[in-house]
C-alpha positions in Angstrom: -178.1 -96.9 -36.0 -176.3 -99.0 -38.9 -173.9 -100.5 -35.7 -177.4 -101.7 -34.0 -178.5 -103.5 -37.4 -175.2 -104.8 -38.0 -175.5 -106.8 -34.8 -179.3 -107.6 -35.1 -178.2 -109.2 -38.6 -175.2 -111.3 -37.0 -177.1 -112.7 -34.0 -179.6 -113.8 -36.8 -177.0 -115.3 -39.1 -175.7 -117.3 -36.2 -177.4 -120.5 -35.8 -177.2 -122.2 -32.3 -175.7 -125.2 -31.9 -175.9 -126.0 -28.1 -176.6 -123.6 -24.9 -175.1 -123.3 -21.3 -176.9 -121.9 -17.9 -175.6 -122.3 -15.0 -177.9 -121.2 -11.6 -178.4 -121.4 -8.1 -181.1 -123.9 -6.4 -183.3 -124.4 -3.4 -185.6 -126.6 -2.6 -188.1 -127.3 0.5 -190.7 -129.7 1.9 -192.0 -132.9 3.1 -189.1 -135.7 3.2 -189.1 -139.2 4.7 -188.6 -142.8 4.1 -191.6 -145.4 3.7 -191.5 -149.0 5.2 -194.3 -151.0 4.2 -194.1 -153.2 7.8 -193.9 -149.6 10.0 -196.8 -148.4 8.0 -199.0 -151.3 8.5 -201.9 -151.3 11.3 -200.0 -152.5 14.5 -196.6 -151.9 13.5 -196.8 -149.8 16.7 -195.1 -146.7 14.5 -197.2 -143.6 13.5 -196.0 -141.9 10.5 -196.0 -138.1 10.7 -195.1 -135.2 8.5 -191.5 -134.3 8.6 -189.6 -131.6 6.3 -186.5 -131.1 4.9 -184.7 -128.5 2.1 -181.8 -129.0 -0.3 -179.4 -126.3 -1.6 -177.0 -126.2 -4.4 -176.3 -125.3 -7.9 -177.1 -126.4 -11.3 -175.2 -126.6 -15.0 -177.6 -127.0 -18.1 -176.6 -128.2 -21.4 -179.6 -127.3 -23.8 -180.1 -127.7 -27.7 -183.5 -126.7 -29.2 -186.5 -126.9 -26.6 -184.7 -130.0 -24.8 -181.8 -130.6 -22.5 -179.4 -132.0 -19.4 -179.6 -130.6 -16.2 -177.1 -131.4 -13.7 -177.8 -130.6 -10.2 -175.3 -130.8 -7.3 -177.2 -130.4 -3.8 -176.7 -130.7 -0.2 -179.4 -132.2 1.4 -180.9 -132.1 5.5 -184.2 -135.0 5.6 -186.2 -136.1 8.5 -188.5 -138.8 8.8 -190.5 -138.4 12.2 -193.2 -141.0 14.0 -194.9 -139.0 16.6 -195.6 -142.3 18.5 -193.7 -145.2 18.4 -193.1 -148.8 20.4 -191.2 -146.5 23.3 -193.9 -144.0 23.5 -192.4 -141.3 22.6 -191.7 -139.3 19.6 -188.8 -140.6 17.3 -186.9 -138.7 14.4 -184.5 -140.2 12.2 -182.7 -137.0 10.4 -180.0 -137.9 7.4 -177.3 -135.5 5.3 -176.5 -136.2 2.1 -174.8 -134.7 -1.0 -176.9 -135.4 -4.2 -176.1 -135.4 -7.9 -179.0 -135.2 -10.3 -178.8 -135.7 -14.3 -182.0 -135.1 -15.4 -183.5 -134.8 -18.7 -185.6 -131.8 -19.4 -187.9 -130.3 -21.5 -188.9 -126.6 -21.6 -191.6 -124.5 -23.8 -193.9 -121.9 -23.5 -192.1 -120.6 -20.2 -192.6 -124.2 -18.3 -190.4 -127.2 -18.3 -190.1 -130.8 -17.3 -187.7 -133.0 -16.2 -187.1 -136.8 -15.5 -184.2 -138.6 -14.6 -181.8 -139.9 -11.4 -180.5 -139.0 -8.6 -177.7 -140.6 -6.6 -177.4 -139.6 -2.7 -174.1 -139.8 -1.2 -175.0 -140.2 2.7 -172.7 -138.7 5.5 -174.6 -139.2 8.6 -177.8 -140.4 9.8 -179.0 -139.6 13.1 -181.9 -140.9 15.4 -183.6 -138.8 18.3 -185.6 -140.7 20.8 -187.1 -138.6 23.2 -184.4 -136.2 23.0 -181.3 -138.5 22.9 -179.7 -138.2 20.0 -177.6 -141.2 18.6 -175.7 -141.8 15.4 -176.7 -144.7 13.6 -174.9 -143.9 10.0 -173.6 -147.5 9.7 -176.9 -149.2 9.9 -178.0 -147.0 6.3 -176.2 -147.5 2.6 -173.3 -144.6 1.3 -175.4 -144.3 -1.5 -179.1 -144.5 -2.9 -180.6 -144.3 -5.9 -184.1 -142.0 -6.5 -186.0 -141.7 -9.6 -186.9 -138.0 -10.0 -190.0 -136.5 -11.5 -190.3 -132.6 -11.7 -192.3 -129.6 -13.6 -192.6 -125.9 -13.2 -192.7 -122.8 -14.7 -190.9 -119.2 -15.4 -191.5 -116.8 -12.6 -189.2 -113.9 -15.0 -186.7 -113.5 -17.7 -186.0 -116.0 -20.8 -184.6 -119.2 -21.1 -182.4 -118.6 -23.7 -181.9 -115.0 -21.5 -179.3 -113.3 -19.3 -181.2 -114.3 -16.2 -184.2 -116.2 -15.4 -186.4 -117.5 -11.9 -188.5 -120.6 -12.0 -190.6 -122.4 -9.7 -191.5 -125.7 -9.8 -192.5 -128.9 -8.0 -190.2 -132.1 -7.4 -191.1 -135.8 -7.1 -188.3 -138.0 -5.9 -188.7 -142.1 -4.3 -186.1 -144.2 -3.5 -185.3 -146.8 -6.4 -182.8 -148.6 -3.9 -182.9 -149.5 -0.4 -181.9 -146.9 2.6 -181.2 -149.8 4.8 -178.0 -151.4 5.3 -177.3 -154.8 5.6 -175.8 -154.7 9.1 -179.0 -152.5 9.6 -181.3 -155.4 8.4 -180.0 -157.5 11.1 -180.4 -155.2 14.1 -184.0 -154.2 12.2 -183.2 -150.8 11.3 -185.2 -148.4 11.0 -186.4 -149.4 14.0 -184.5 -151.2 17.0 -186.2 -154.3 17.2 -183.6 -157.0 15.9 -186.7 -159.2 15.4 -188.6 -157.0 13.5 -188.4 -158.4 10.5 -188.7 -162.1 11.7 -191.4 -162.5 9.2 -190.4 -160.8 6.1 -188.2 -158.0 5.6 -189.7 -155.0 3.8 -187.3 -152.1 2.2 -187.2 -148.6 3.3 -187.2 -146.4 0.5 -186.6 -142.2 0.7 -189.2 -139.8 -0.3 -189.8 -136.2 -1.3 -192.2 -134.1 -2.7 -191.8 -130.1 -2.7 -191.2 -126.8 -4.5 -187.8 -126.2 -6.0 -186.8 -122.7 -6.5 -184.0 -121.9 -9.3 -182.1 -118.5 -10.3 -180.3 -119.1 -13.6 -178.3 -117.4 -15.8 -177.2 -117.5 -19.1 -173.3 -118.4 -20.2 -173.2 -118.7 -23.8 -173.8 -120.9 -26.9 -171.6 -122.2 -29.5 -173.0 -120.9 -32.7 -172.4 -121.6 -36.3 -172.5 -119.0 -39.2 -175.2 -120.5 -41.7 -173.1 -120.0 -44.6 -171.0 -122.5 -43.2 -168.4 -121.1 -41.1 -166.7 -122.7 -38.4 -168.7 -123.2 -35.3 -167.4 -121.2 -32.0 -168.5 -120.0 -28.5 -170.4 -116.5 -27.7 -170.9 -115.4 -24.6 -174.9 -114.1 -24.0 
């Protein structure tokens, strides 16, 4: 009993300066890109719902109720048109490595996050009537997006050893998906004259669910009496 009391007193005597957690993440939901000219009536392109997914991990640097969440994820995304000028179903698929740097506020078993994402595009393919063509050169090698998300704890505590959360995340590209080379060929279309009356950017978008399994690493604590801070494992 005495040992338990001393341990509890020692934990109370430590003031957390900053604490760290890590996690595994997965997200899934509708993906695509928005191009105002392709979406316009009479363009010949009929937008359809397509989905994608991302897998990766997270490092959290936290203080009080606020923190910085750094996510690194690999993604597979799609944009589908169920009708096109070729009268066939056309799908665009791109694979990326995504780095998120998000401010996160977490209180009352919920969280809110906002910040940028940088996507490094590895490969882009176009599938038209079953024929697959690699069109990576028509697209930029990286794209910056804005990210907004929120969610809640499913189990565990934010500063505990283990916790699980579920949330919603919304992302929209702030820079153009199409490269200078792609603009000359009318990408994402194959019609070089598609932008003859004015160019329209293609902006990547995602809206879906995100799942996160976290475990606490530890924290820097300082004794209230003013002793030097030290790192303490959870």
